[in-house]
N, C-alpha and C positions, 0 to 999 in steps of 0.2 A: 151645403158642404161644411164639413167640420175639420179643423186642424187640432189634433190632440197630441199630447206628449206621450212618448212610450214609457209606460209605467210597469207593465207586467211581462212575464216570460212569453205570454201569448202575443202581446204587442211586438216584442222583439223578434219573435219568429216571423210575424207578418212583415216586419220591416226588412228582415234579411231576405225573405223569399219573394218580395214584391217584384224585383226586376224581371223575373221570368214572365210576368204578364206583359210588361212593356215590350220585351224583345221577342215575344212569341212570333215565329215566322221570319225573324231577321237572321239570314244565313251567316252574317258576320259577327254576331254576338256569341261570346263564349262564357258560359256560366262559371264563375269561380267556385271553388269548393265552399259549400255553405259553412262548414266547420271553420274554415279559414276566416271568413267574414265575421263569424261569431267571435273568434279569438281577437281579431283586430278591435272590435267594439267593446270587448270585455275589460272594464277597469281593474278587475281583480287578477287578470292574467297578462294583459299587454302592458309592459312597463312604460310605454309612452304616456299613459294616463297618470303616472306618478307626478308629472309636471304639467298636466293639461286636464281640461274638463270638457264634457260634452252634454248636449241635450238633443235627443232624437225626437222627430215629429213625423206623424202620419197624417195624410189627408184622406178623408173618408166621405163617401156620399151614399146614403141609404145603406150604411153598414159595410160597403165595399171599399177596400183600399184603392185609392187612385193616385197616390203620390207619396213621396217620402223625402226627408232632408235631415241633415244634422247640423247643429251649431257647435263650433269648436273654439276653445280659447287655449292657446299654448303659452304658458307663462315664460318658457325659455325663449320663445320667439320675441315676445314683448320685451324682455330684459335685454336680449342681445341687440335687437334692432331699434330699441327705444321708440316704439310706435304702438299705440293702443289699438291694434288691429285684431279682429276676430275672423274666423273662417266659417264658410259653409262647405259642406261636402256630402257625399253619398246621395246626391240629388238624383231622383228618378221620377218621371211623370209621363202620363199619356199626352197626346198632342192636344192639350187644352191649356191655353195661356192662363186662364183664371186660376187653375190649380197651381201652376208654377208661381204666379204672382202671390198667392196666399202663403205658399210655403216659404218663399224668399222673404216675404214681409214678416212672417213669424220669427224666422231666425234673426232678421235685422232687429226686430223688437227685443228679442232675448239678448242679443249682443249689446244693444244700447243699455239695457237694464244692468248689464255687467260692467258698464263703463267704457265700452269700446267706442272708438270714433270712426272706424272704417270696417268694411266687410270685404273679404277677399275669398276667392275660391274658383272652382272646387278643389279642395285639399282633402285627401282621404287616408289617414287623418293628418299627414304632414308631407312636406316636400321630399321626404326620404322614402315615401311610398307612392301610391297612385295619386296623380293630380292632373288637373286640366280637363277642359272640354275639347273633344275632337272637333275641329273646324274644317279640316280638309283631309281626305283620304278615307272616305266612307266605304270604299269598294272592296276592302279586304279585311279579314279578321285581325284583331290586335295580336301582338306578341305577348308572351307571358308577363304578367304584372303590369299590363298596359290597359288603357281604358277605351271603350267603344260606346258611342251614344248615337241617338237618332239625329238627323240633320236639323231638326227643329229646335234643339237645345240652344245653339248659339243665338237663334232668333229670339228665344225667350229671354236670354241674358241681356241682349241689346234693348229689347222692348222695356225691360224692367229698369233700365237706366244704368246698368253695370257697364263699365268701360274696360278696355284692354289694359291689363297690367303688364303682361309679357307673354310671349309665345315660346313654346318648346318645339323642337324638331326631332323627328325620328327618321334616321337614314337607313335605307335598305341597300345591301350590297351583296354581290356573289362572293363565295369563297373561291379564290383563284387557285388554279393548279400550281402556279408560280407566283410568289409575292410580287407586287408592283415594284418596278425599278426604283421609284421614289423611296419606298420603304427600305429596300436593300441599301441604297446610297446613304440614307439617314442613319441606318444601323451601323454601317461602316464608320461613319463620322463619330458615332457614339463610342465605338471601340477605341478610336484614336483619342477622343476627348477624355474618356474615362475608362481606361483599360482595366481598372479594378472592378468595374460593374459586372454583375452576373444576374442572370434570370433563372429563377427556380420555380417549380410548381408547389402548390400547397402540400403540406405534410398532414394528411388526414389523421394520423395518430396523435397529432398535437392540435386538433381542430380548434379548441377553445382559445388557445394562445394565438393561433393564426388569425382567428376572427378579430381579436383585439388589435393585432398589427394592422389589419385592414381598417379598423376604426380609426386608429391613430393617423394613418396616411389620409384617409377620407376627410377627417375633421381638419387636417392641416391644409390639404390641397384644395378643398372646396370652400374654405371659410370666407372667401371674397365673392362668391357667387350670389346672385340674386336669390333671396328667400332662404338662404342657408340656415339650417338648424343642426347643431352637432348631435351625433349619436352619443347617448350615454353608454357606459359599458353594458348595462343590462339590456338596453334596446338592441345593441349590435348582437349580443349573444342570442337574444330572442329571435331576431331576423335570421341569423346564421343557422340556428337550430331548425327554423322553418324551411330554409333552403337547402340544408345539408343533404336530404335525399336526392336533390337535383344536381348536386355539385359535380362539376367536371374537373377533376384534378389537373388535367392537361391544359385547361383553359381558366385556371385560377392561378395567376402568376404573380410573383413578387420580384421587384427589382431591388437588388441589394448592393450597397457599397461598403466594403469592409465589415460585412455582417449586419449592417443597419438597413432596415427596410425603408426605402425612400419612394417607391412607386408600386402601383398595383394594377392588375387587370383582372376583372371578374366577369365571367360569362356564365349563363345558365341555359340549358336546353329550352327550346320553345315548347314548353309543356302544354300550352294552349292547344296544340295539335292532338293532345290526349284528352284534355278537359272537355273539349267540344263533344266527346262521346260519353261523358260521365253524368251529365245532367246535375252537376253540383255535388255528387256523392261518390265516395270510394266504396261504400258498403251498401248492400251485401255483395254486389257483383262488380262494382266499379273497379276494384283493384285488379280483377282479371282482365278487364278491358285496358287498364293502364299498362299492364305487363305486355299486352298484345300491341297496342298502338305506340307504346314507348319505344319499341324497336324500329318504328317507322319515322321517328323524328329526324328531319333533315335540315333543321335550322336552329339557330340559337340567338340569344339576345346578349349583347355586350352592355352590361349595366353600369360598370365602373371601370374607368381607366384614368389614372391621374398620377402625378408626380409632385412631391413636395416642392413648394415654390423655389427654395434655395438650390434645388437640384434640376431645375428646368434649363432648357437651352443646351442640354448635353446630349440630346437624342435618345434619352431613356425611353420615351414614349414609343419611338420606332423599334427599339429592342423588344419591348413588351409586345407590340403589335406584330412584329415579324415572327416571334416565337408562337404567338397565338394563331396567326394565319397558318403556319406550317402544321401546328397541332390539329387545327380545325379541318384542314384538307386530309390529313392522315386519318382522322376519325370519320370521314365521309360526309361532313356537313356541306351543304350546297349554298345556303344563304344565311345571312345574319343581319340583325338590326342593331344599330347603335342608338341608344336612347336612354334618357331624354337629354337633348343638347339645347342649352339656352340660345335664343336667337342672337344674343350679344356676345356669345362665346365664339368670336370669329376664328380664332386659331384652331379650335377643335373642329369647327364646321369646315374650314378649308382643308384640314387633314382628312376628314371623312370623305370629302368630295374628291380630293386628289387620290385617295385610295379606293375609288370606285363606287362610293356611296351616292345615292340620290334621295332627296327628301320624298318620303312616301306618305307621311302623316304629320299633321301640325296640330298641336294642342295649345289651348289658350287659358290663361288665368285671368279672371275678371276681378274688378274691385270698384268700390264706391264709398264715398263718405257717408256716414250715418249720423 
């Protein structure tokens, strides 16, 4: 067996396409668009790499690819958290611990060479995108921009000596015909507490400006969360442009006080219900399937809901949530997932549970000293 660095376009193509082999026959796996994975990994296109570096590795036996992994160093994370930690991500392997061990060992070695003192992951490529290994909830496909993996991956991590850093929860809830009484009561409180607050949907004609308002609230509201790394303007614009075709204006909401954006709610349709029919490609015929299956999407993912710290305890979250629920029901959605929610974010977890959500998937970030 050989571990080799990705050096050529052919290597990169094999790196990107390898998961298809691992998940062949797995009804819960959904292939991402291969062009999307290529974009995420491309230092010339993805602005994340303006402050980060990567090294991609492939495991091969007799010329056949049997595993992959990436080493990632994010200078912004290091500077912000004052810890020399590097990351592993994009890990995939067959059920062979020897392969996993060699891949993880190679990334650990690379991170040591770069002066890192700890290894954490999987992060693909940051906590602002896909991260974590699924440790519970293997019986259903993931929602859009969420991860799925075989049950043996957590065993590989444990055996290698990686320890739990933190868990993330994904809550599944039905879209009710009538909002829960708790939400209505909290929203009424918000109107009394802050009568000047208003909720509006995104203005698609000013999409770029709206994206930066989302960035400003996100960077402010999430800055004390575990593993937080702020979006740069370029990163937010890039992500917004990628998600724009999926945008649901009625479910992209802004809480404003005297014209100032202080809270946001962002949902996207569960496009995985379409992607599972596309085999990773929109062309030549995938876009026709997308048009057909896109009309059948009955669920969405709530990816961002937050309020700036100084405007919390006013009930603004309830106002956002109430308007979101009413819009979701009107649009015909049946289910939604709230994710990812940190296990130590007790307030958000209690709200998700009070509003009908139940944990249906758990993801884990691992770490070890190196």
